[in-house]
N, C-alpha and C positions, 0 to 999 in steps of 0.2 A: 422418778424420784420426786417425792412430795416437797413442796416449798413451804417454808414457814412464813408467818405474816410479814415480816420485814422484807423477805425476798420477793414476796408477791407485790408488795408496795413498790419495790424498786422496778420490777418488771412493768407494772402499770405506769409508773412515772416515765420510764424510758420510752415505752410505746406511745404514751400520750404526747411526749415531746416530739417524737418522730411524726406522729399523725398531725400535729399542729403545723408542721412545716412541709408535709408531703403534698405532691401534686395529684396523685391518684393512689387508689388502693385496689388490689385484687386479692380476694380470698379464694384459695383453691384447695380441693380435697387432694390429699397426697397419700392416702392409705394404699399400700402395696408398692410404693416407690422404694427402691433399694438405697442403701446407705451411700453407695458410690454415686448414684444419680443425684441424691440430695447434696453430696459434697461438691459435685460438679456444678450444680445449680447455685449453690452458695458462692462458689468462686466466681462464677459468671455475674452474679448479682453484685458482688463487691466491685467488680470491674466496671459495671454499667450504672452505678449509682442507685441501686435498689436495696432497700432495707428489707431483709428476708428473715422471718421469725416464725417459729411454731410455738404458740402459747395456748393456754386454755381459753376457750371462748368467753367464759365469764370475765377473765382478766382483760381480754381484748375489748369486750363490751364496755367495761369500766374505763378503759384507756381512751376509747373514742368519744366518750361523753364530753360534750362541750366543743367538739371539733366538727368540721364539715362532714365527717364520716359517721356521725351519730345515726344517720339514716339507715345504716347497715346493721345496727344492734340486733334487731329481731331475726335477721337472716344468718347469723353466725351460729350454725348448727353443724355438728359432725367434726371429724378431724380435719382442721383447716391449717393451711400455710398462709401467712399474711405477707404480701409483697407491697411495700410502699415505695413509690417513685419519688426519690428525693431531689433529683436533678432536673429531670424533664418528664412530662406527663406520660409519654408512651413507653418509657423504659421497662416498667413492670409488665406491661402488656406484651412487649416483644419477648421478654424473658420467659414468661409463662407459656406463650404461644409456641416458642421454639422448643421448649422442653416437653410440651404436651404432644408434639409431633412424634417424638421418639419414645414417649411413655404414655400409654393410654390410661394409666392409673391416675395421672395428674389431670384433674378436671376443674376448670374454673367454675366457681359458684356465685361469686359476688364481684361486681365491678362498680366502683364509685369514683366519680370525678366531680369536683366543684359542688359538693353538697347534694348531688343527685346519685341515686342508685340505679344501675342499669342491669339488664339480664346478662348472663354469662357469655352470651354470643357477642357482646360488645367488646370482648377482648380483642377481636380482630380489628375493630375500629380503632381502639386505643393503640394497638400495635402498629397500625398504619400511619400514625401521626409522625411527622418528620422529626428528626433529631434536631438539636439546637443548631448544629453546623448546617444541616440541610435547610432549615428555616431561614438562617442568616443568608445563605447563598440565594434562596428564592427572593428574599427582600432586596438584596443587592441587585439582582437581575431586574426586578420591578423598578427600582429607583434609577437604574442606568438606562432603561428603555426610552424615556422621553428624550434624553440627550442623544441617543443613537438615532432615533427617528428624526430629530432636528438636523443632525449631521447628514443623514440621507437626503432630506428635503433640500438642504442647501446645495448639496452635490448635484441633485437632479436639476435644480434651477440653473446652476452654473453650466451643466452639460447641455441643457436646452438652449441657452443663450449663446452657445458656441464658445463659452469661456472655459474655465477649468484648467487642466494641466497643459493642453495644447496651445492655448492662447498666449501664455507667458513667453515661450520661445519665439513665436511669430512676432510679437511686439518688440522683443529684444533685437531681432534681426532688422526690423523696420527702423528702429531708432538708431541702430548702428550705421545703416545705409544713408539716412537723411543728412547727417553732418558731412559725410564724404561728398555728396552731390552738390551741396551748397558751397563748398570751398573752392 
């Protein structure tokens, strides 16, 4: 269905707004993908924070003007599906990679992150980025490591000096016997 001028302007404005806030972009050829596969992909995209849209390449090229994805303008050729990661950089990569496994017709063509365009093979790199929860867990582990190492060092010194958990009961027995002998 052909769009009139105002509809095209709305599509470009919507896409430009998403592109301005997105962390990464993947454009993939989707020709030959079934409707049920596309529906499943769209559902998964909504759940994982990926903006998924099929638009004309000329409209997409206008939408990315002035954003960090402007570097992809010349590569937007053929029937493309645009996946913008809106919540975390690797979300679109994981989505496209997962669906490309079961559908050989879905082929990534353009990958862009941080104003740089990469070859389609970088979908694997983007998909391997940790999720926000995974990254926070790694950060917590790194921040907790110095305290853990300090506690281990203190325990090792206490064990070497014969202190630690065994020394406290021995001292308690010695102090309990001392007043009884002097009386």
